[in-house]
RODO-2510 file (C-alpha; in nm, 4 decimals, decimal comma):
residues 119
     n   res          X          Y          Z
     1     m     0,8392    -6,2861    -8,4324
     2     a     0,5938    -6,5080    -8,2501
     3     l     0,4042    -6,8215    -8,3410
     4     v     0,0306    -6,7710    -8,2878
     5     c    -0,1610    -7,1015    -8,2702
     6     v    -0,5405    -7,0968    -8,3016
     7     k    -0,8314    -7,3093    -8,4175
     8     l    -1,0340    -7,1922    -8,7149
     9     t    -1,3683    -7,2385    -8,5371
    10     k    -1,4344    -7,2657    -8,1658
    11     s    -1,5934    -7,6121    -8,1440
    12     a    -1,4582    -7,7872    -8,4536
    13     l    -1,1738    -7,9774    -8,2856
    14     d    -1,3245    -8,0446    -7,9431
    15     h    -1,3244    -8,4200    -8,0145
    16     t    -0,9426    -8,4251    -8,0509
    17     h    -0,6609    -8,4026    -7,7965
    18     l    -0,5598    -8,0613    -7,9290
    19     d    -0,5057    -7,8189    -7,6415
    20     v    -0,5641    -7,4894    -7,8224
    21     k    -0,8354    -7,2765    -7,6650
    22     e    -0,8367    -6,9681    -7,8871
    23     a    -1,0351    -6,9646    -8,2123
    24     i    -1,0701    -6,7141    -8,4943
    25     l    -1,4403    -6,7834    -8,5571
    26     q    -1,6846    -6,8537    -8,2751
    27     y    -1,9157    -7,0238    -8,5284
    28     n    -1,9253    -7,0939    -8,9045
    29     p    -2,0729    -6,7754    -9,0569
    30     s    -2,2970    -6,8269    -9,3578
    31     q    -2,1909    -6,5097    -9,5399
    32     e    -1,8500    -6,4287    -9,6823
    33     k    -1,8754    -6,0644    -9,5739
    34     t    -1,9273    -6,1629    -9,2092
    35     t    -1,6388    -6,4110    -9,2165
    36     r    -1,4061    -6,1554    -9,3744
    37     k    -1,4868    -5,8893    -9,1102
    38     i    -1,4340    -6,1318    -8,8208
    39     i    -1,1013    -6,2517    -8,9649
    40     q    -0,9795    -5,8959    -9,0314
    41     k    -1,0661    -5,7945    -8,6752
    42     f    -0,8873    -6,1014    -8,5324
    43     l    -0,5723    -6,0416    -8,7378
    44     k    -0,5586    -5,6733    -8,6463
    45     k    -0,6098    -5,7422    -8,2769
    46     r    -0,4069    -6,0598    -8,2258
    47     v    -0,1347    -6,1006    -8,4928
    48     e     0,1599    -5,8762    -8,5803
    49     v     0,3026    -5,8509    -8,9329
    50     e     0,6194    -6,0442    -8,8463
    51     d     0,4299    -6,3213    -8,6626
    52     k     0,3488    -6,6621    -8,8052
    53     l    -0,0098    -6,7851    -8,7753
    54     l    -0,0690    -7,1590    -8,7349
    55     v    -0,4358    -7,2486    -8,7801
    56     f    -0,5813    -7,5876    -8,6923
    57     a    -0,8862    -7,6815    -8,8995
    58     d    -1,1148    -7,9849    -8,9156
    59     k    -1,1906    -8,1312    -9,2582
    60     q    -1,5344    -8,2543    -9,1490
    61     n    -1,6577    -7,9482    -8,9583
    62     d    -1,4783    -7,6425    -9,0967
    63     k    -1,5389    -7,4845    -9,4354
    64     l    -1,2920    -7,4409    -9,7186
    65     g    -1,4402    -7,0983    -9,7952
    66     n    -1,3347    -6,9735    -9,4511
    67     l    -0,9797    -7,1015    -9,5050
    68     l    -0,9616    -6,9263    -9,8436
    69     i    -1,0771    -6,5976    -9,6893
    70     l    -0,8212    -6,6397    -9,4086
    71     k    -0,5428    -6,7054    -9,6595
    72     n    -0,6436    -6,3987    -9,8600
    73     e    -0,6563    -6,1713    -9,5540
    74     c    -0,3205    -6,2995    -9,4243
    75     s    -0,1644    -6,2302    -9,7650
    76     k    -0,3008    -5,8743    -9,7612
    77     a    -0,1673    -5,8173    -9,4075
    78     g     0,1739    -5,9725    -9,4780
    79     i     0,1235    -6,2500    -9,2223
    80     e     0,2742    -6,5939    -9,2809
    81     l     0,0015    -6,8595    -9,2584
    82     s     0,0281    -7,2347    -9,2012
    83     i    -0,2784    -7,4591    -9,1983
    84     s    -0,2860    -7,7914    -9,0166
    85     l    -0,5878    -7,9958    -9,1261
    86     y    -0,7357    -8,2715    -8,9082
    87     c    -0,8368    -8,5452    -9,1490
    88     k    -0,8978    -8,9169    -9,1758
    89     n    -0,6219    -9,1457    -9,2968
    90     e    -0,7528    -9,2773    -9,6284
    91     d    -0,4403    -9,4631    -9,7371
    92     p    -0,5498    -9,8233    -9,8089
    93     e    -0,1935    -9,9526    -9,7651
    94     e    -0,1708    -9,8535    -9,3988
    95     e    -0,3078   -10,0784    -9,1265
    96     e    -0,4719    -9,7977    -8,9310
    97     d    -0,6786    -9,6576    -9,2171
    98     d    -0,9534    -9,5360    -8,9789
    99     s    -0,7141    -9,3189    -8,7797
   100     y    -0,7157    -8,9393    -8,7832
   101     f    -0,4174    -8,7056    -8,7899
   102     f    -0,3102    -8,3437    -8,8440
   103     r    -0,1365    -8,2661    -9,1706
   104     e     0,0030    -7,9339    -9,2857
   105     v    -0,1661    -7,8439    -9,6119
   106     d    -0,1112    -7,6033    -9,8982
   107     i    -0,4550    -7,4598    -9,9635
   108     n    -0,3825    -7,4354   -10,3372
   109     l    -0,2525    -7,7860   -10,3969
   110     s    -0,3387    -8,0250   -10,1176
   111     e    -0,5514    -8,3272   -10,2015
   112     e    -0,6477    -8,3565    -9,8327
   113     l    -0,8840    -8,0644    -9,8951
   114     y    -1,0816    -8,2669   -10,1505
   115     g    -1,4300    -8,3327   -10,0181
   116     m    -1,4216    -8,0528    -9,7594
   117     q    -1,7371    -7,8384    -9,7267
   118     v    -1,6938    -7,5295    -9,9393
   119     w    -1,9493    -7,2982    -9,7829
***
């Protein structure tokens, strides 16, 4: 079992200190069919069934639709998926409320996904 760490899209997290070069999507496709084919090809080529996939996504630049397709395709392939979302700290009680951070999110329940571009 290996941990495979990738970005969702190639240029989405270039403004961070994240040192992950590989990306699933080279751009944000505008059609679901295209996204699904690219993700299926990536999973088949790069990830084994027993591997765990850790995907870094950007709330401002990536699309929720792409994350949902990725989750669906990982479920079909039997691949364990974790999503780490780069988002702004919006807690008014913290001093550094303009800071950004990575947070692991559950795509079904996480309130950090609220306001993310859908498609």
